[in-house]
N, C-alpha and C positions, 0 to 999 in steps of 0.2 A: 591771440588764441580765440577770443570772443569773436573777432572778425571772421576767422576761418569757420567757426561754428555757425555763425549767421549766414555765411555764403552757402554752407552745406544745407542749411534749412531752406534757403531760398531755392536752391537747385532741386532739392527733394520735392518741394511744393510744386515747382514747375513740372517736374516729371509726373507727379501724381495727377495734376490737371491735364497733362498731355494724354496719359493713359485713360483718364476718365473720358476725355473727348473722343478717343478712338472707340472706346466701348459704347458710348452713346451713339456714335455714327453707325457702328455695326448693328446695334439694336434697331436703330431707325431704318436701316437698309433692309434688315430681315423683316421688320414689320411691314414695310412698303411692299416687299416682294410677296409676302403672304396675302396682303390686301389685294394686290394685283391678281394673284392666282385665284383668290376667291371671287373677285369681280369678273375675271375671265370665265370662270366656271359658271357663274350666274348668267353672264351674257350668252354663253354657249347654250345653257339650258333654255333661256328665254327665246333664243332665235332658232331653236330646233323646231322644224315644221313637221306636224303629224303626217303620216303616210298619206299620199294623195293619189290621184288618178294616174294610172300607168298608160297614158295615151301616147305611147311611143312604139314604133315598129322595131322592137328588139325583144326576142324571146330567149336570148342566149343564156340567161340565168334561171330559166324555168325548167324544172326537172321533167315536166311532162311534154313540153312542146319545143324544147331548146334545139332540137335537131332539124327543125323545119324552117323554111323561109317565113319571114314575118311580114305582117301588114298591120296598119294602124286602125284601131277601133276607138271611136269617140262616143260620148253619151251626153245628152242634155239633161239626163236624170241624176247627174253628179254635180254637187256644189261643195267647194272647199274640201274635196276628198270624201264626202259622205253621200250615200245614196239618199234620194228624196224620200220623204215619209210615204208618199203615194205608192212607192214600190214595195213597202213593207207590209207584212201580214200581222203586225202587232196592233193590238187595240182596235180602234175604229178605222185604221188605214185601209186603203183600197186593194192592196196586193196586185198592183199593175206591173207587168213586166217593163223593165227600163227601156227608154228610147236608146237605140244603137244605130251607128252608121259606120260604113267602111267603103273604100273604093272596090269596085268589082275586081275579082282576081281572074286574070286571063286563063281561059280554059276550064273554069269551074262551072259545073252544072247545078250545084247546090251547096248549102252550108249547114253545119250542125252547131248547135249552141249548148254549152253546159254552163251553169252557174253554181259554184260550190262555196260553202263556208269553210275556209281553210283554218279557221279557229276552232272548228268542231268536227274533226275527223272527216273533212271534206263532205259535210252534209249537203245533199243535193237539193238545190232550189229550182233549177231550171234545166229541162232536157227537151230539146226539140230538133228534129231533123227535117230534111227535104225543104229547107228554106231557100227561096230563089231571089228574094229581095235583098238589097244591101242598105236599106234605110228603113228600120223598123220603128214604127211609132210607139209611144208609151201605151201599154196595154195590148200590144200586138198579139201576144201569146195567150191561148186559152188557159183556164184554170187547171185543166188536166196536165198541162205542161209546165206550169209555173206556180210557185208559192214564194211569197216575198220573205225577206229577212225578219226574224223574230228572236233575237238573242235574249238571254236572261236579263231581267231588269238590272240596270246599272253597269252592264258589261258591254264592251265594244268589240265587235267581230269584224273580220275582213272577208269580203265576198269578191271572188274572182270570176269573171265571165270569160269563157274561152269560145272563140269562133273558129271553126275548122272548115277550110275551103276544100271541096272534094271534086275530083274530075268526074266521077260517076257516083250514083246513089249506092248506099250500103244496105245490107240485109236488115239490120236492126240497130237502133241507138240504145245501148244498154244503160242500166242504172235505174234505181227506184227513187222516185221523188219522196222527200221527207225521210230519207235514210242516209246513213253514212256511206260514202262512196270512195273508200281509200284506193280502189282499183281504177280510178279515173285515168291514170296514165296508160294502163293496159287497154282500156276501152278506146282511148284516142289512137293508140298504135294499131289497134285492130281495124280502124277505119282506112288504113293504108291499103287494105285489100277490099275491092268492091264486091258486090253481090255475085258477080260472075267469076270471081277468083283472080282477077287481075290485080297485080301489085302496083305500087307507086301512085296510089289514089289520092293521097294527101298532097295538095299543091302548095298550100301555105296555111299559116295559123296566125290568129291575132288574139289579144287579150286586153282586158281593162278591169281595174279593180277599184273598190271603194270600201269605206267603213260604214257600219251602222251601229248606233248605240241603243240598247234596250232601255 
């Protein structure tokens, strides 16, 4: 009888150890999975790159110029996705219009430029028409046509430059500098009709964007 009872105790102890082992393994696996998820989330966060220059010939996702052919715009005034201080109107900065370059668009007689702060109701910073060059040096634009970024202190805003290639000149480039310009899309569409009333005037469009921190 004692022998049977001793066997039962041994078997019970073995089962208890076995279950304890499974529970420990499950706990360890869960902990490892949670740690991996946390590490993955941390890695993902650390490797997320801030928004940078859109120096690509693709307007498909842009609500204002998505329907037009695209060309690439580049700028030496952008570094690590941020506009240079010289282009800013904040503090003692010089408020120089950014350097811009693009390949000539076949058939274009002139270009129009808009620069808007999309973080602030499309606040208009640059408005200029009748441009015939395709390589604009820094400070190319006069002060009456350009005012550099000056977001509130501590905030980072996104500034988009649009370049519109036109077959013929237009009557007027609309928009008021230093004001919100939510109708920028309508203003660009209006350029598809030249000053003589001919339609199909927009040949292609380009854009480039960067950030600026106040």
